C-alpha positions as CSV (number, residue, x, y, z in Angstrom):
1,M,0.0,0.0,0.0
2,S,1.3,3.4,-0.9
3,E,0.2,7.0,-0.3
4,S,0.3,9.6,-3.0
5,K,1.1,13.3,-2.5
6,N,-2.6,14.3,-2.1
7,G,-3.1,11.7,0.6
8,E,-4.9,9.0,-1.4
9,K,-4.1,5.5,-0.4
10,K,-3.4,3.2,-3.3
11,V,-3.3,-0.6,-3.3
12,K,-2.1,-2.6,-6.2
13,I,-3.3,-6.2,-6.5
14,N,-1.8,-8.7,-9.0
15,D,-4.1,-11.6,-9.9
16,D,-3.3,-14.9,-11.7
17,R,-4.1,-13.4,-15.1
18,G,-1.4,-10.8,-14.9
19,N,-3.8,-7.9,-14.6
20,V,-3.0,-5.1,-12.2
21,V,-6.0,-3.7,-10.2
22,E,-5.6,-0.4,-8.5
23,V,-7.8,0.8,-5.7
24,S,-7.5,4.4,-4.3
25,E,-9.1,5.9,-1.3
26,K,-10.4,9.5,-1.4
27,H,-11.5,11.5,1.6
28,G,-13.8,14.5,1.8
29,P,-12.9,18.0,2.9
30,L,-13.8,17.4,6.6
31,F,-11.3,14.5,6.9
32,N,-8.7,16.4,4.9
33,A,-8.9,19.3,7.4
34,I,-7.8,17.1,10.3
35,P,-4.5,18.4,11.6
36,K,-1.5,16.1,12.0
37,M,-0.5,16.7,15.6
38,H,2.1,15.3,18.0
39,L,1.0,11.9,19.3
40,C,0.5,13.1,22.9
41,G,-1.7,16.0,21.8
42,A,-3.7,13.7,19.5
43,A,-4.3,11.2,22.4
44,I,-5.4,14.0,24.7
45,L,-7.8,15.4,22.2
46,C,-9.1,11.9,21.4
47,L,-9.9,11.4,25.1
48,L,-11.6,14.8,25.2
49,N,-13.7,13.8,22.2
50,I,-14.8,10.7,24.0
51,A,-15.7,12.6,27.2
52,I,-17.3,15.7,25.6
53,P,-18.2,15.1,22.0
54,G,-16.8,17.7,19.7
55,L,-14.6,19.5,22.2
56,G,-11.4,17.8,21.0
57,T,-12.3,18.6,17.4
58,I,-12.8,22.3,18.2
59,I,-9.5,22.5,20.1
60,S,-7.8,20.7,17.2
61,A,-9.0,23.5,14.9
62,F,-6.7,25.9,16.7
63,T,-3.6,23.7,16.2
64,V,-3.8,24.5,12.5
65,F,-2.6,28.0,13.4
66,C,0.2,26.5,15.5
67,G,1.8,24.8,12.5
68,C,0.1,21.4,12.4
69,P,-0.2,20.5,8.7
70,T,-3.4,19.4,7.0
71,K,-4.2,18.2,3.5
72,I,-6.0,21.6,2.9
73,E,-3.6,24.3,1.8
74,K,-5.4,27.3,3.3
75,R,-5.2,27.3,7.1
76,M,-8.4,29.4,7.5
77,N,-10.4,26.8,5.5
78,A,-9.0,24.0,7.6
79,F,-9.8,25.9,10.8
80,L,-13.4,26.6,9.8
81,L,-14.0,23.0,8.6
82,N,-12.7,21.7,12.0
83,I,-14.9,24.2,13.9
84,L,-17.9,23.0,11.8
85,A,-17.1,19.4,12.4
86,G,-16.8,19.9,16.2
87,F,-20.0,21.9,16.3
88,L,-21.9,19.2,14.3
89,Q,-20.5,16.6,16.6
90,M,-21.8,18.5,19.6
91,V,-25.3,19.1,18.1
92,T,-25.8,15.5,16.9
93,F,-24.5,14.0,20.1
94,I,-28.0,14.1,21.4
95,I,-29.0,11.3,19.0
96,I,-25.8,9.4,19.6
97,V,-24.5,10.0,16.1
98,G,-22.3,12.9,17.1
99,W,-20.7,10.9,20.0
100,I,-19.8,8.0,17.7
101,W,-18.5,10.5,15.1
102,S,-16.5,12.3,17.7
103,I,-14.9,9.0,18.9
104,L,-14.0,8.1,15.3
105,W,-12.6,11.6,14.8
106,G,-10.4,11.2,17.9
107,M,-9.2,7.8,16.5
108,N,-8.3,9.6,13.3
109,F,-6.3,12.1,15.3
110,V,-4.2,9.3,16.8
111,Q,-3.8,7.4,13.5
112,L,-2.6,10.5,11.6
113,A,-0.3,11.4,14.5
114,S,1.2,7.9,14.6
115,K,1.9,8.1,10.8
116,L,3.5,11.5,11.3
117,T,5.6,10.3,14.2
118,H,6.7,7.2,12.2
119,V,7.7,9.3,9.2
120,F,9.6,11.7,11.6
121,F,11.6,9.0,13.2
122,L,12.5,7.4,9.8
123,S,13.8,10.7,8.5
124,K,16.1,11.1,11.5
125,Q,17.9,7.8,10.8
């Protein structure tokens, strides 16, 4: 599995007939706005999202201005999309959807942070 410059995951599968099948994964703007933070910060915001749905997502929006990269080039757009996602998580938490979404978003924080940490340590060697 490889990841292209724009963040799409690509998997190449060879079958017995010699054909190559390629599958790519695309994400929407809300996912692309998730900042790639340090692993400790991502874990703390994940726990906040579990305890108070949307709070970790709203706080993560401010990390965009602290230098955390996103797949969206304009920082203000990434900030506003994260604020929107956090607000929607808080509003829809009443019908349980927002809470589940918030937990999944927190897990995405940690997954993106672990990828960033892994790349950082590989580049140091």
